[in-house]
KOLPA-906074 format. One record per residue: x, y, z of N, C-alpha, C in turn. Coordinates in steps of 0.001 Angstrom, whole numbers, plus 500000, padded with zeros to 6 digits. Layout:
<sites>
X; Y; Z; X; Y; Z; X; Y; Z
...
</sites>
This chain:
<sites>
500807; 498811; 500000; 500000; 500000; 500000; 500856; 501261; 500000
502094; 501196; 500435; 502992; 502346; 500414; 503701; 502421; 499077
504159; 503623; 498752; 504899; 503831; 497524; 506277; 504339; 497896
507316; 503760; 497284; 508675; 504155; 497619; 509411; 504561; 496361
510022; 505714; 496386; 510846; 506199; 495289; 512056; 506857; 495932
513210; 506195; 495838; 514371; 506713; 496535; 514173; 506521; 498019
514470; 507546; 498781; 514375; 507445; 500237; 513073; 507993; 500782
512228; 508533; 499938; 510960; 509118; 500404; 509843; 508100; 500202
509107; 507846; 501259; 508009; 506894; 501234; 506698; 507649; 501352
505711; 507309; 500521; 504356; 507855; 500660; 503477; 506757; 501221
502709; 507109; 502253; 501791; 506132; 502835; 500452; 506810; 503092
499371; 506050; 503011; 498054; 506634; 503284; 498000; 507245; 504687
497306; 508346; 504787; 497113; 509052; 506056; 495923; 508414; 506755
496164; 507836; 507920; 495102; 507154; 508655; 494786; 507822; 509968
493818; 507285; 510693; 493387; 507868; 511970; 494519; 507972; 512996
495486; 507076; 512952; 496591; 507123; 513908; 497617; 508191; 513559
497467; 508820; 512383; 498417; 509830; 511915; 497928; 511257; 512122
496800; 511450; 512781; 496203; 512779; 512891; 497087; 513768; 513642
497714; 513337; 514723; 498594; 514239; 515478; 499795; 514629; 514634
500342; 513672; 513901; 501478; 513951; 513009; 501065; 514938; 511931
499903; 514720; 511328; 499421; 515618; 510265; 499196; 517021; 510806
498638; 517131; 512009; 498410; 518452; 512612; 499736; 519151; 512896
500719; 518422; 513376; 502040; 519003; 513635; 502687; 519469; 512343
502599; 518655; 511294; 503145; 519051; 509994; 502444; 520307; 509480
501130; 520332; 509579; 500371; 521483; 509095; 500810; 522754; 509822
500958; 522668; 511136; 501390; 523829; 511919; 502807; 524267; 511548
503635; 523324; 511130; 505007; 523651; 510720; 505060; 524286; 509335
504068; 524005; 508513; 504059; 524486; 507127; 503244; 525765; 506927
502301; 526037; 507830; 501383; 527157; 507641; 501273; 527995; 508912
501005; 529279; 508735; 500842; 530193; 509866; 499634; 529828; 510724
498581; 529348; 510093; 497326; 529036; 510779; 497141; 527521; 510775
497899; 526823; 511637; 497874; 525358; 511650; 496547; 524793; 512120
496230; 523618; 511622; 494999; 522930; 511990; 495255; 522002; 513164
494257; 521825; 513997; 494346; 520933; 515149; 494143; 519487; 514705
494447; 518582; 515621; 494199; 517158; 515381; 492704; 516919; 515156
491856; 517614; 515927; 490403; 517470; 515774; 489947; 517951; 514396
490528; 519048; 513920; 490176; 519545; 512581; 490595; 518545; 511512
491772; 517963; 511675; 492229; 516934; 510731; 491263; 515755; 510725
490841; 515318; 511903; 489916; 514188; 512007; 488593; 514502; 511317
488096; 515712; 511531; 486822; 516113; 510922; 486913; 516128; 509399
488003; 516659; 508885; 488182; 516725; 507428; 488314; 515329; 506836
489158; 514495; 507436; 489374; 513152; 506896; 488147; 512254; 507026
487212; 512615; 507904; 485988; 511831; 508057; 484958; 512139; 506963
485186; 513196; 506186; 484232; 513547; 505126; 484265; 512472; 504031
483103; 512085; 503516; 483066; 511112; 502429; 483885; 511617; 501228
484701; 510745; 500668; 485516; 511102; 499516; 486849; 511721; 499864
487158; 511843; 501155; 488402; 512483; 501575; 489458; 511426; 501878
490669; 511681; 501427; 491794; 510793; 501702; 493065; 511624; 501766
494102; 511022; 502280; 495355; 511756; 502384; 496550; 510837; 502391
497722; 511451; 502303; 498982; 510699; 502328; 500013; 511473; 503128
500915; 510724; 503744; 502079; 511278; 504421; 503314; 510953; 503597
504240; 511889; 503549; 505559; 511636; 502965; 506524; 511455; 504123
507313; 510396; 504060; 508262; 510079; 505121; 509669; 509973; 504545
510628; 510539; 505273; 512050; 510336; 504977; 512546; 509431; 506095
512673; 508146; 505797; 512922; 507180; 506862; 511694; 507131; 507734
511861; 507403; 509030; 510728; 507436; 509954; 510211; 508848; 510188
510848; 509850; 509564; 510477; 511244; 509817; 509388; 511723; 508858
508222; 512133; 509388; 507192; 512724; 508531; 507675; 514087; 508031
507606; 514285; 506715; 508128; 515530; 506130; 507113; 516253; 505259
505994; 515624; 504961; 504986; 516265; 504124; 503684; 515495; 504147
502663; 516115; 503578; 501336; 515507; 503577; 500483; 516149; 502499
499427; 515449; 502127; 498403; 515992; 501239; 497065; 515423; 501679
496026; 516233; 501568; 494653; 515780; 501801; 493839; 516232; 500599
493097; 515292; 500021; 492298; 515572; 498826; 490867; 515086; 499057
489917; 515853; 498531; 488502; 515534; 498641; 487932; 515349; 497242
487415; 514147; 496969; 486810; 513835; 495669; 485293; 513921; 495784
484704; 514774; 494941; 483254; 514939; 494912; 482827; 514999; 493450
482043; 514005; 493019; 481555; 513940; 491629; 482734; 513992; 490656
482725; 514919; 489716; 483767; 514973; 488688; 484990; 515772; 489115
484910; 516444; 490254; 486027; 517273; 490711; 486635; 516724; 491995
487914; 516969; 492138; 488613; 516698; 493395; 489331; 517982; 493772
489441; 518218; 495068; 490109; 519425; 495528; 491200; 519068; 496525
492372; 519632; 496301; 493432; 519518; 497289; 493007; 520422; 498448
492706; 519835; 499578; 492285; 520591; 500750; 493502; 521265; 501383
494596; 520519; 501464; 495847; 521063; 501975; 497003; 520180; 501534
498142; 520811; 501376; 499375; 520115; 501003; 500527; 520905; 501611
501439; 520211; 502242; 502585; 520898; 502824; 503805; 520001; 502884
504963; 520617; 502772; 506249; 519938; 502905; 507100; 520798; 503836
507743; 520175; 504799; 508613; 520916; 505706; 509658; 521694; 504914
509964; 522896; 505361; 510857; 523789; 504600; 512209; 523152; 504285
512762; 522360; 505175; 514068; 521733; 504933; 514031; 520703; 503813
512844; 520269; 503414; 512715; 519230; 502390; 512090; 519748; 501093
511876; 521045; 500995; 511273; 521605; 499781; 512272; 521610; 498637
511741; 521724; 497430; 512528; 521774; 496195; 513271; 520465; 495923
512661; 519350; 496370; 513224; 518016; 496139; 512227; 517105; 495419
511126; 517679; 494928; 510133; 516888; 494204; 509078; 516230; 495081
509110; 516466; 496376; 508167; 515808; 497280; 506753; 516348; 497076
506616; 517661; 496923; 505299; 518242; 496658; 504705; 517689; 495368
505528; 517546; 494349; 505073; 516969; 493085; 504626; 515533; 493243
505340; 514766; 494042; 504939; 513371; 494288; 503626; 513299; 495045
503455; 514190; 496023; 502198; 514206; 496766; 501031; 514601; 495858
501268; 515566; 494974; 500223; 515953; 494017; 499903; 514813; 493054
500927; 514093; 492603; 500699; 512951; 491709; 499885; 511878; 492426
500199; 511645; 493688; 499434; 510680; 494492; 497970; 511098; 494548
497729; 512375; 494841; 496358; 512893; 494929; 495647; 512787; 493585
496349; 513093; 492499; 495755; 513004; 491159; 495393; 511557; 490829
496275; 510623; 491152; 495995; 509206; 490886; 494780; 508729; 491658
494690; 509080; 492937; 493544; 508668; 493751; 492259; 509313; 493242
492345; 510567; 492849; 491168; 511285; 492351; 490683; 510693; 491036
491614; 510401; 490144; 491269; 509787; 488864; 490609; 508424; 489095
491160; 507646; 490020; 490592; 506326; 490327; 489188; 506439; 490918
488873; 507589; 491527; 487540; 507830; 492080; 486568; 508367; 491039
487034; 508516; 489795; 486175; 508988; 488722; 486216; 510490; 488496
487105; 511182; 489173; 487208; 512634; 488996; 487913; 512946; 487681
487525; 514068; 487092; 488124; 514496; 485822; 488935; 515778; 485960
488846; 516432; 487136; 489565; 517687; 487320; 490047; 517782; 488771
491239; 518349; 488926; 491819; 518555; 490251; 491952; 520052; 490484
491427; 520524; 491604; 491454; 521947; 491955; 492272; 522165; 493222
492766; 523383; 493377; 493446; 523772; 494610; 493466; 525280; 494702
493778; 525768; 495894; 493944; 527203; 496111; 495365; 527432; 496571
495963; 528516; 496079; 497320; 528886; 496478; 497363; 530385; 496714
498107; 530779; 497722; 498230; 532202; 498021; 498986; 532904; 496910
498478; 534051; 496526; 499121; 534853; 495489; 500547; 535242; 495867
500811; 535333; 497168; 502142; 535730; 497619; 503066; 534531; 497885
502778; 533396; 497250; 503605; 532195; 497393; 504156; 531794; 496023
505196; 532491; 495542; 505696; 532231; 494191; 506260; 530830; 493998
506847; 530231; 495021; 507406; 528883; 494871; 506300; 527869; 494593
505209; 527924; 495365; 504092; 527001; 495149; 503423; 527269; 493802
503264; 528547; 493460; 502649; 528881; 492165; 503480; 528328; 491016
504801; 528402; 491127; 505681; 527869; 490076; 505553; 526354; 489983
505509; 525675; 491125; 505339; 524219; 491129; 504043; 523837; 490432
502953; 524465; 490818; 501660; 524125; 490230; 501630; 524431; 488735
502256; 525514; 488317; 502336; 525833; 486894; 503097; 524767; 486122
504215; 524300; 486667; 505004; 523235; 486026; 504213; 521948; 485910
503284; 521731; 486842; 502509; 520494; 486855; 501187; 520606; 486094
501017; 521691; 485342; 499868; 521810; 484453; 498643; 522491; 485020
498753; 523099; 486181; 497614; 523826; 486745; 497532; 525214; 486133
496314; 525684; 485919; 496108; 527047; 485428; 495016; 527714; 486265
495060; 529036; 486291; 494131; 529788; 487128; 492729; 529775; 486538
491740; 529474; 487408; 490332; 529485; 487003; 489508; 530429; 487873
490150; 531024; 488885; 489430; 531945; 489755; 490371; 532617; 490726
489802; 533540; 491502; 490585; 534296; 492488; 489673; 534676; 493644
490177; 534546; 494875; 489427; 534908; 496080; 490203; 536008; 496802
489742; 537258; 496677; 490453; 538370; 497331; 490485; 538200; 498853
491547; 538640; 499467; 491686; 538676; 500936; 491357; 537341; 501603
491734; 536248; 500990; 491369; 534912; 501471; 492248; 534453; 502638
493561; 534695; 502532; 494502; 534262; 503565; 494838; 535418; 504491
494802; 535154; 505805; 495200; 536164; 506781; 496713; 536134; 506942
497299; 537310; 506977; 498725; 537472; 507191; 498933; 538443; 508338
500115; 538441; 508930; 500391; 539370; 510029; 500286; 540818; 509563
500580; 541054; 508297; 500526; 542418; 507751; 499304; 542629; 506850
498257; 541850; 507044; 497063; 542031; 506211; 496538; 540706; 505688
496249; 540679; 504390; 495704; 539476; 503766; 496369; 539249; 502417
496152; 538050; 501893; 496622; 537710; 500545; 495473; 537030; 499810
495382; 537273; 498531; 494358; 536634; 497710; 494728; 535176; 497464
493714; 534358; 497261; 493912; 532967; 496854; 493657; 532873; 495358
494555; 532214; 494679; 494340; 531888; 493269; 493741; 530483; 493241
492649; 530312; 492543; 492037; 528997; 492376; 492597; 528423; 491089
493245; 527261; 491202; 493888; 526621; 490053; 493226; 525282; 489785
493289; 524852; 488518; 492709; 523574; 488125; 493591; 522893; 487094
493478; 521581; 487055; 494180; 520758; 486070; 493287; 519583; 485702
493156; 519330; 484400; 492387; 518169; 483950; 493123; 516889; 484319
492354; 515858; 484661; 492932; 514563; 485019; 492816; 513544; 483900
492170; 513912; 482812; 491976; 512972; 481686; 493271; 512580; 481038
</sites>
């Protein structure tokens, strides 16, 4: 059930991984989610996730929600020390594969306009902008807009 490529292992995110996922989320984002929030999200029908591990160390995660023909990346994060190594791309590929297997034809996500590294990754992976949500993300110095991106899974 796990996928191994090099030293990074991807494994399904299960109920016993909620504390790990919450810790990773808090390490990757200013507004981290609690273990209870992770449990609530993963309990939604059509929701699944994966952890990326370097040996025994959790270094990244993705949560995706499949509904009808669309799937949405609810959240994706990689610890800063492990970024720019293809881990985010592998997590997105995992999410795309699971979404396609669920019958979805399109993958959506939101990214902060002020996150050029993530925007570049998503652009390289075939995502294009389909919408924008002004003042979506709270920042210490104000807000940032969310760009809504999509990619066909066909």
